[in-house]
PASEBA-1860 file (N, C-alpha, C; in nm, 3 decimals):
! residues 92
1> MGPLDAVW> 7.900/-1.996/2.836/7.809/-1.997/2.724/7.818/-2.135/2.659 ~ 7.704/-2.193/2.633/7.698/-2.323/2.571/7.699/-2.314/2.420 ~ 7.705/-2.427/2.354/7.708/-2.426/2.207/7.581/-2.366/2.145 ~ 7.467/-2.392/2.204/7.343/-2.337/2.150/7.341/-2.184/2.165 ~ 7.390/-2.134/2.275/7.399/-1.989/2.292/7.493/-1.927/2.189 ~ 7.603/-1.994/2.160/7.697/-1.944/2.061/7.633/-1.939/1.922 ~ 7.555/-2.040/1.889/7.486/-2.041/1.761/7.387/-1.925/1.753 ~ 7.313/-1.901/1.860/7.218/-1.790/1.861/7.288/-1.655/1.850
9> HLTNLFLP> 7.402/-1.641/1.916/7.477/-1.515/1.908/7.525/-1.491/1.765 ~ 7.579/-1.592/1.701/7.626/-1.575/1.563/7.509/-1.550/1.467 ~ 7.398/-1.618/1.490/7.281/-1.596/1.406/7.232/-1.452/1.419 ~ 7.223/-1.404/1.541/7.177/-1.266/1.563/7.278/-1.162/1.517 ~ 7.406/-1.199/1.511/7.508/-1.107/1.463/7.494/-1.086/1.312 ~ 7.473/-1.195/1.238/7.472/-1.187/1.092/7.333/-1.176/1.029 ~ 7.228/-1.195/1.105/7.093/-1.189/1.049/7.058/-1.053/0.989 ~ 7.093/-0.940/1.051/7.062/-0.811/0.984/7.130/-0.797/0.848
17> ALMLGALA> 7.253/-0.844/0.836/7.324/-0.836/0.708/7.257/-0.924/0.603 ~ 7.217/-1.045/0.643/7.151/-1.135/0.548/7.016/-1.082/0.503 ~ 6.939/-1.030/0.597/6.807/-0.977/0.562/6.819/-0.850/0.478 ~ 6.915/-0.765/0.510/6.937/-0.645/0.430/6.974/-0.682/0.288 ~ 7.061/-0.780/0.272/7.102/-0.822/0.138/6.987/-0.880/0.058 ~ 6.908/-0.964/0.120/6.795/-1.026/0.050/6.690/-0.922/0.011 ~ 6.657/-0.835/0.104/6.556/-0.733/0.077/6.604/-0.632/-0.027 ~ 6.729/-0.588/-0.016/6.782/-0.490/-0.110/6.791/-0.549/-0.251
25> AALAKLLW> 6.830/-0.676/-0.262/6.837/-0.739/-0.394/6.698/-0.752/-0.456 ~ 6.600/-0.789/-0.375/6.463/-0.800/-0.426/6.409/-0.665/-0.471 ~ 6.434/-0.562/-0.393/6.387/-0.429/-0.431/6.459/-0.376/-0.554 ~ 6.589/-0.405/-0.566/6.663/-0.363/-0.684/6.610/-0.432/-0.809 ~ 6.582/-0.562/-0.799/6.525/-0.633/-0.914/6.387/-0.578/-0.949 ~ 6.312/-0.534/-0.851/6.180/-0.478/-0.876/6.188/-0.339/-0.939 ~ 6.276/-0.254/-0.887/6.285/-0.117/-0.935/6.353/-0.105/-1.071 ~ 6.458/-0.185/-1.093/6.533/-0.180/-1.217/6.512/-0.311/-1.293
33> RRELAGVR> 6.388/-0.340/-1.324/6.349/-0.468/-1.384/6.418/-0.491/-1.518 ~ 6.418/-0.394/-1.604/6.479/-0.411/-1.737/6.630/-0.417/-1.730 ~ 6.689/-0.329/-1.652/6.835/-0.323/-1.645/6.895/-0.447/-1.579 ~ 6.825/-0.505/-1.485/6.876/-0.621/-1.411/6.812/-0.752/-1.455 ~ 6.753/-0.753/-1.574/6.687/-0.875/-1.621/6.786/-0.989/-1.640 ~ 6.909/-0.958/-1.678/7.008/-1.062/-1.703/7.086/-1.104/-1.581 ~ 7.060/-1.042/-1.467/7.135/-1.073/-1.344/7.043/-1.153/-1.252 ~ 7.090/-1.267/-1.206/7.009/-1.351/-1.117/6.998/-1.288/-0.979
41> WQRLATAA> 6.882/-1.308/-0.916/6.859/-1.255/-0.782/6.958/-1.313/-0.681 ~ 6.988/-1.441/-0.693/7.080/-1.505/-0.599/7.218/-1.441/-0.603 ~ 7.262/-1.405/-0.721/7.393/-1.340/-0.735/7.392/-1.202/-0.669 ~ 7.285/-1.127/-0.691/7.272/-0.996/-0.627/7.263/-1.010/-0.476 ~ 7.181/-1.102/-0.429/7.159/-1.118/-0.285/7.286/-1.166/-0.215 ~ 7.363/-1.253/-0.278/7.487/-1.300/-0.217/7.585/-1.186/-0.197 ~ 7.605/-1.107/-0.301/7.696/-0.993/-0.289/7.644/-0.890/-0.191 ~ 7.513/-0.867/-0.194/7.453/-0.766/-0.107/7.446/-0.812/0.038
49> ALAPAVVV> 7.463/-0.939/0.066/7.464/-0.988/0.203/7.607/-1.005/0.256 ~ 7.700/-1.044/0.169/7.838/-1.063/0.214/7.906/-0.932/0.251 ~ 7.882/-0.828/0.174/7.946/-0.699/0.203/7.903/-0.644/0.340 ~ 7.775/-0.641/0.375/7.738/-0.597/0.510/7.787/-0.691/0.620 ~ 7.800/-0.820/0.590/7.851/-0.914/0.691/7.995/-0.880/0.726 ~ 8.072/-0.843/0.624/8.211/-0.801/0.649/8.213/-0.674/0.733 ~ 8.122/-0.581/0.704/8.115/-0.456/0.780/8.075/-0.483/0.925 ~ 7.988/-0.580/0.948/7.948/-0.615/1.085/8.070/-0.663/1.164
57> VLGLVVFG> 8.150/-0.747/1.102/8.270/-0.797/1.170/8.369/-0.684/1.194 ~ 8.388/-0.597/1.095/8.478/-0.483/1.114/8.427/-0.389/1.223 ~ 8.297/-0.367/1.227/8.239/-0.283/1.331/8.258/-0.343/1.469 ~ 8.248/-0.474/1.478/8.271/-0.543/1.605/8.416/-0.529/1.649 ~ 8.507/-0.538/1.554/8.650/-0.525/1.587/8.684/-0.381/1.624 ~ 8.635/-0.286/1.546/8.671/-0.145/1.568/8.606/-0.089/1.694 ~ 8.477/-0.113/1.711/8.404/-0.053/1.823/8.399/-0.140/1.948 ~ 8.430/-0.268/1.932/8.430/-0.356/2.048/8.294/-0.410/2.087
65> RDGRMATY> 8.192/-0.374/2.012/8.058/-0.426/2.038/7.975/-0.414/1.912 ~ 7.865/-0.485/1.912/7.777/-0.488/1.796/7.665/-0.385/1.815 ~ 7.608/-0.342/1.704/7.489/-0.259/1.712/7.514/-0.110/1.714 ~ 7.631/-0.064/1.675/7.655/0.080/1.668/7.592/0.137/1.541 ~ 7.544/0.259/1.548/7.480/0.321/1.433/7.577/0.337/1.317 ~ 7.705/0.362/1.347/7.805/0.373/1.241/7.819/0.241/1.165 ~ 7.808/0.130/1.237/7.815/0.000/1.172/7.695/-0.020/1.081 ~ 7.577/0.016/1.126/7.459/0.002/1.043/7.466/0.092/0.920
73> AGMVLACA> 7.518/0.212/0.935/7.535/0.300/0.819/7.635/0.240/0.721 ~ 7.742/0.184/0.773/7.839/0.116/0.687/7.780/-0.004/0.616 ~ 7.690/-0.075/0.685/7.623/-0.189/0.622/7.540/-0.144/0.502 ~ 7.468/-0.035/0.517/7.384/0.015/0.408/7.471/0.058/0.290 ~ 7.580/0.129/0.318/7.669/0.172/0.210/7.736/0.054/0.142 ~ 7.779/-0.045/0.219/7.842/-0.163/0.160/7.742/-0.241/0.076 ~ 7.620/-0.250/0.121/7.516/-0.320/0.046/7.488/-0.248/-0.086 ~ 7.476/-0.118/-0.081/7.451/-0.040/-0.203/7.567/-0.054/-0.301
81> GALWWRGF> 7.689/-0.049/-0.249/7.805/-0.066/-0.335/7.812/-0.203/-0.398 ~ 7.781/-0.305/-0.321/7.783/-0.442/-0.375/7.673/-0.461/-0.480 ~ 7.556/-0.404/-0.456/7.449/-0.414/-0.556/7.488/-0.343/-0.684 ~ 7.549/-0.228/-0.672/7.593/-0.157/-0.792/7.698/-0.240/-0.866 ~ 7.794/-0.295/-0.791/7.904/-0.371/-0.853/7.849/-0.491/-0.930 ~ 7.757/-0.567/-0.868/7.704/-0.687/-0.932/7.596/-0.658/-1.036 ~ 7.525/-0.549/-1.018/7.413/-0.521/-1.107/7.446/-0.432/-1.226 ~ 7.532/-0.332/-1.201/7.557/-0.231/-1.305/7.705/-0.212/-1.335
89> GPGR> 7.793/-0.249/-1.243/7.934/-0.220/-1.257/8.013/-0.329/-1.328 ~ 8.144/-0.329/-1.306/8.231/-0.425/-1.372/8.212/-0.570/-1.326 ~ 8.150/-0.591/-1.210/8.130/-0.726/-1.162/8.009/-0.796/-1.221 ~ 7.945/-0.732/-1.314/7.824/-0.788/-1.376/7.861/-0.905/-1.459
END
């Protein structure tokens, strides 16, 4: 595998987590406009993307491969927890 292939593999590994974080943060800001008015979108999106990225790595270590449904379910739960923590919880 060459360096360009390695970059593409890493990009494809973390892209679902990044997109989930960005989309979930945008939807949270849209749905809870008043409650999240004081929280910046970048702060929500960073937390909502980092938590699923950690779950992707853990899923790769535990299951030995990427793309398991349990990993995707964990990503959604981690994203929701991170959004709650940054938007409504003690991490606000």
